[in-house]
C-alpha positions as CSV (number, residue, x, y, z in Angstrom):
1,P,-44.2,56.0,98.6
2,N,-41.5,55.0,101.0
3,D,-41.9,58.5,102.7
4,R,-45.1,58.8,104.8
5,A,-48.7,57.8,105.3
6,E,-51.3,60.3,106.5
7,F,-54.5,59.5,108.2
8,V,-57.8,61.6,109.1
9,P,-60.4,60.3,111.5
10,F,-63.3,58.4,110.3
11,K,-66.5,60.3,111.2
12,D,-68.8,57.3,111.6
13,Y,-66.1,55.4,113.9
14,W,-67.6,53.1,116.2
15,E,-66.1,54.7,119.2
16,V,-67.9,57.9,119.7
17,G,-65.6,60.8,120.3
18,K,-62.6,59.1,119.1
19,P,-60.2,59.2,117.6
20,Y,-58.7,62.7,119.5
21,L,-56.4,63.5,116.6
22,D,-57.3,65.5,113.6
23,R,-54.6,64.2,111.5
24,Y,-51.8,61.5,111.9
25,V,-48.9,61.2,109.9
26,M,-46.5,58.0,110.1
27,R,-43.2,59.1,108.2
28,V,-40.5,56.7,107.2
29,I,-37.1,57.6,108.5
30,P,-34.6,54.9,107.8
31,D,-31.7,56.4,109.2
32,V,-31.7,55.6,113.2
33,S,-29.6,58.8,113.9
34,S,-31.9,61.0,111.9
35,L,-34.9,59.6,114.1
36,V,-33.7,61.2,117.2
37,L,-32.8,64.6,115.4
38,N,-36.1,64.9,114.1
39,L,-38.0,64.1,117.7
40,E,-35.4,66.5,119.3
41,A,-36.2,68.9,116.7
42,G,-39.9,68.7,117.2
43,A,-40.3,67.5,113.5
44,I,-42.0,64.5,114.8
45,D,-43.5,63.9,118.4
46,C,-42.8,59.8,118.7
47,A,-40.0,57.7,117.2
48,W,-40.0,53.8,116.9
49,R,-36.8,51.5,116.8
50,I,-34.4,54.3,117.9
51,S,-31.0,52.9,119.2
52,N,-30.7,51.9,122.7
53,L,-27.8,54.5,123.2
54,E,-30.3,57.3,122.3
55,A,-32.9,55.9,124.6
56,E,-30.5,56.2,127.4
57,R,-29.5,59.5,126.6
58,L,-33.1,60.6,126.3
59,Q,-34.2,59.2,129.4
60,G,-31.9,61.1,131.4
61,M,-33.3,64.5,130.0
62,G,-35.6,65.2,133.1
63,G,-39.0,63.8,131.7
64,K,-38.9,65.8,128.4
65,Y,-39.3,62.3,126.8
66,V,-40.7,59.1,127.5
67,I,-39.2,55.7,126.8
68,T,-41.0,52.4,126.6
69,T,-39.9,49.0,125.2
70,G,-43.4,48.4,124.1
71,A,-44.8,45.0,124.0
72,P,-43.0,42.6,126.3
73,G,-41.4,39.4,124.6
74,I,-42.2,40.7,121.1
75,G,-38.9,39.8,119.8
76,S,-35.5,38.1,120.5
77,F,-32.1,38.4,119.1
78,D,-30.7,35.2,118.0
79,L,-27.7,33.5,116.1
80,A,-29.0,31.2,113.1
81,I,-26.9,28.4,111.7
82,N,-27.3,26.4,108.8
83,V,-27.2,22.9,109.9
84,T,-26.6,21.5,106.3
85,V,-23.3,23.2,105.8
86,E,-20.2,22.0,107.1
87,P,-18.8,22.1,109.6
88,F,-22.2,22.8,111.5
89,R,-23.6,19.4,110.7
90,N,-21.9,18.4,113.9
91,K,-24.1,19.9,116.7
92,K,-20.7,20.0,118.8
93,V,-19.5,22.8,116.5
94,R,-23.1,24.5,117.2
95,Q,-22.9,23.9,120.7
96,A,-19.3,25.5,120.7
97,I,-20.6,28.6,119.1
98,A,-23.6,29.0,121.6
99,W,-21.1,28.9,124.5
100,S,-18.8,31.3,123.2
101,I,-21.3,34.0,122.9
102,D,-20.9,36.8,125.5
103,R,-24.5,37.7,125.9
104,E,-24.0,39.8,128.9
105,R,-21.4,41.8,127.3
106,F,-24.0,42.7,124.4
107,C,-26.9,43.3,126.9
108,K,-24.7,46.1,128.9
109,T,-22.8,47.7,125.9
110,V,-25.2,47.5,123.3
111,M,-28.7,47.3,124.6
112,R,-27.4,49.6,127.5
113,G,-29.4,47.3,130.2
114,F,-32.7,47.7,128.7
115,S,-32.8,43.7,128.3
116,Q,-31.2,40.9,129.9
117,P,-29.1,37.8,128.5
118,T,-30.9,34.6,127.7
119,C,-30.6,31.1,126.2
120,L,-33.9,30.3,126.4
121,M,-36.7,30.2,123.6
122,W,-39.7,32.1,125.1
123,P,-39.5,35.3,127.1
124,P,-39.6,35.4,130.8
125,H,-43.2,36.6,131.2
126,S,-44.3,33.3,129.1
127,W,-45.6,30.0,131.0
128,A,-43.4,28.1,128.7
129,H,-40.1,29.9,130.2
130,F,-38.6,27.4,132.5
131,K,-36.6,29.7,135.1
132,D,-34.6,26.4,136.3
133,M,-33.3,26.3,132.6
134,E,-31.7,29.6,132.2
135,G,-28.1,29.4,132.1
136,T,-28.0,26.0,130.6
137,I,-25.7,27.7,128.0
138,G,-23.6,30.5,129.0
139,Y,-20.3,32.2,128.3
140,D,-17.5,29.6,128.7
141,L,-14.7,29.9,126.5
142,D,-12.9,26.8,127.7
143,K,-16.0,24.6,127.1
144,A,-16.3,26.0,123.6
145,R,-13.0,25.1,123.1
146,A,-13.2,21.7,124.5
147,L,-16.4,21.1,122.4
148,L,-14.6,22.1,119.0
149,K,-11.7,19.7,120.0
150,E,-14.3,17.0,120.4
151,A,-15.6,17.7,116.9
152,G,-12.1,17.6,115.5
153,L,-11.6,21.5,114.9
154,E,-9.4,22.6,117.5
155,K,-7.8,24.6,115.0
156,G,-10.7,26.3,114.0
157,F,-12.0,27.4,110.6
158,Q,-13.6,30.2,108.7
159,A,-17.4,30.8,108.1
160,E,-19.6,33.8,106.6
161,L,-21.7,35.6,109.3
162,L,-24.6,37.5,107.6
163,T,-26.2,40.6,108.9
164,A,-28.3,43.9,108.0
165,S,-27.6,46.7,110.1
166,K,-30.3,48.7,108.6
167,R,-32.7,46.1,109.4
168,Q,-32.9,47.5,113.2
169,F,-30.4,48.7,115.9
170,G,-28.3,46.0,117.2
171,Y,-27.8,44.0,114.0
172,G,-24.5,45.6,113.2
173,E,-23.2,45.7,116.7
174,M,-24.2,42.0,117.5
175,A,-22.2,40.9,114.5
176,Q,-19.1,42.7,115.6
177,I,-19.2,41.3,119.2
178,L,-20.0,37.7,117.7
179,Q,-16.8,37.9,115.4
180,A,-14.8,38.9,118.3
181,D,-16.1,36.2,120.5
182,L,-15.9,33.6,117.9
183,K,-12.2,34.6,117.4
184,K,-11.3,33.8,120.5
185,I,-12.0,30.1,120.0
186,G,-10.5,30.0,116.7
187,I,-13.1,30.5,114.2
188,E,-12.7,33.4,111.8
189,A,-16.2,35.0,111.1
190,K,-16.4,37.2,107.9
191,V,-19.1,39.4,108.4
192,L,-21.3,40.3,105.5
193,D,-23.2,43.5,106.2
194,V,-25.9,43.7,103.3
195,E,-28.8,45.7,102.4
196,V,-32.1,44.7,103.9
197,A,-33.7,43.4,100.6
198,I,-30.6,41.1,100.2
199,Y,-30.8,39.7,103.7
200,D,-34.3,39.0,103.5
201,N,-33.7,37.4,100.0
202,R,-30.8,35.3,101.3
203,H,-32.6,33.8,104.3
204,M,-36.4,33.8,103.5
205,V,-36.2,33.2,99.6
206,K,-33.0,31.3,99.1
207,G,-32.6,29.7,102.8
208,D,-28.7,29.9,101.7
209,I,-27.1,31.3,105.0
210,V,-24.4,29.8,106.8
211,M,-24.7,32.0,110.2
212,M,-26.8,34.7,110.4
213,V,-27.7,37.6,113.2
214,H,-31.4,37.6,113.4
215,T,-34.5,38.3,115.4
216,Y,-37.4,36.1,115.7
217,G,-40.8,37.0,116.9
218,R,-44.3,35.6,118.2
219,G,-42.4,34.5,121.5
220,N,-45.1,36.7,123.4
221,R,-48.1,34.6,122.2
222,D,-48.9,31.3,123.0
223,P,-46.3,29.3,123.1
224,G,-47.4,27.0,120.6
225,S,-47.5,30.0,118.1
226,L,-43.7,30.4,118.3
227,V,-42.7,26.8,116.9
228,S,-45.7,27.1,114.1
229,G,-45.3,30.8,113.5
230,A,-41.9,31.9,113.8
231,R,-39.7,30.4,111.0
232,A,-36.8,30.3,113.2
233,W,-38.6,27.7,115.2
234,T,-40.5,25.6,112.7
235,N,-39.4,22.2,111.2
236,G,-37.3,21.9,108.1
237,W,-36.8,24.3,105.1
238,K,-40.1,23.0,103.7
239,E,-41.8,25.3,106.6
240,G,-39.3,28.2,105.6
241,N,-36.6,27.6,108.5
242,W,-33.3,29.1,107.2
243,T,-31.4,26.7,109.5
244,H,-32.8,23.6,107.8
245,F,-33.1,22.0,111.3
246,E,-35.4,18.9,110.7
247,S,-36.4,16.6,113.5
248,A,-39.1,13.7,114.0
249,E,-39.0,14.6,117.7
250,W,-39.1,18.3,117.2
251,E,-42.2,17.3,115.2
252,R,-43.6,15.4,117.7
253,W,-43.3,17.7,120.6
254,R,-44.5,20.6,118.5
255,R,-48.0,18.9,117.8
256,E,-48.3,17.9,121.4
257,L,-48.1,21.5,122.1
258,N,-50.5,22.7,119.6
259,S,-53.0,19.7,119.9
260,T,-54.1,19.6,123.6
261,L,-55.9,22.0,126.0
262,D,-54.2,19.9,128.9
263,M,-51.7,22.5,130.7
264,E,-49.7,19.7,132.1
265,K,-49.2,18.1,128.8
266,R,-48.5,21.5,127.2
267,K,-45.8,22.4,129.4
268,A,-44.4,19.2,129.2
269,A,-44.2,19.3,125.4
270,A,-42.6,22.9,125.7
271,R,-40.0,21.9,128.0
272,K,-39.1,19.0,125.8
273,L,-38.7,21.4,122.9
274,Q,-36.6,23.7,124.9
275,E,-34.3,20.9,125.7
276,I,-34.1,19.9,122.1
277,A,-33.3,23.4,121.3
278,L,-30.4,23.8,123.8
279,D,-29.1,20.8,122.7
280,E,-29.3,21.0,118.7
281,C,-28.3,24.8,118.9
282,F,-29.6,25.6,115.2
283,T,-31.4,28.9,116.5
284,I,-29.3,30.4,119.4
285,P,-31.2,33.0,121.6
286,I,-28.8,35.8,122.9
287,A,-31.1,38.4,124.4
288,P,-34.8,40.1,124.1
289,S,-35.0,42.3,121.2
290,L,-36.6,45.5,122.3
291,P,-37.9,47.9,119.4
292,I,-37.8,51.1,121.7
293,F,-40.5,53.8,121.4
294,A,-39.4,57.4,122.4
295,Y,-41.9,60.3,122.6
296,A,-42.3,63.6,123.8
297,S,-43.8,63.9,127.2
298,Y,-47.0,65.9,125.8
299,V,-48.0,62.9,123.9
300,K,-50.6,61.2,126.2
301,G,-52.9,58.0,126.0
302,F,-50.1,56.3,124.3
303,G,-50.5,52.4,123.9
304,G,-50.7,49.4,121.5
305,T,-51.2,45.8,121.0
306,M,-48.9,43.0,121.6
307,D,-47.6,43.3,117.9
308,N,-46.6,46.7,118.8
309,S,-49.1,48.3,116.7
310,I,-50.2,51.7,118.4
311,Y,-53.8,52.4,119.3
312,I,-53.6,56.0,117.3
313,G,-57.5,56.5,118.4
314,D,-56.6,56.7,122.1
315,M,-53.7,59.3,121.7
316,W,-53.8,63.2,122.1
317,L,-51.4,66.1,122.5
318,D,-51.4,68.0,125.9
319,R,-49.6,71.2,124.6
């Protein structure tokens, strides 16, 4: 328990000759730094969810290791805001926060260039990604301050920022960058870095967040899956959306997206949803979240699903 799962081949597997491996062990190594140490020591052949800093280093080791970001668009970093908590009931406050986030800095310093900044819900390869809308929200502190002034909060305020650095690489770093960015417009963000179990309970069970560093998934499936299966983009707390954002208009276009096969109507619905998201700023996209795989170059046949489940049957070791 909490250490490993071990597998041996099924002799009557339907695909004759597979799997190639005689034994497969999946280990649980919670500490991110220990992941790479185990990989370099030869204790493991492949590591998942290593830090981008380590990925950059391993990538420069003359082909000894292979780095892959896995399924494209599988997840996205976001900032979630509870719209029922003051002063976040006012969307101008949420908009101000969206304009104060230095996404490019996060991508360069933390993601090390493995992902690019975005303000849009769907990833670039999705037909619901509208290129002309990219940059609708950017990094502009003057605009952020002006929005706060319109909301009557030019003097700023204090608010909690929930994160769980042990959840995955980037959570802790993003919280620090957000804290620094928000301070520039007068918002004192108190970072609360908690254990994963507490973090999950706060947002998924209680829904009592104020602001929260998060990643949402399902963006790489059919666009309708994002607004029906990713709780960050559903409609209200009754569907588990911890931002508590609820809108009849959001529901209308969400239903339209998921109830017709007419692609022109679907694109129009997706665009309306994206417009609402950019205006309401309840879930604020920041950059793609890429849970990086690093494996020794002798590992062959590496591949997986759009959910980053590895096809173990296709792998072998060339050593």
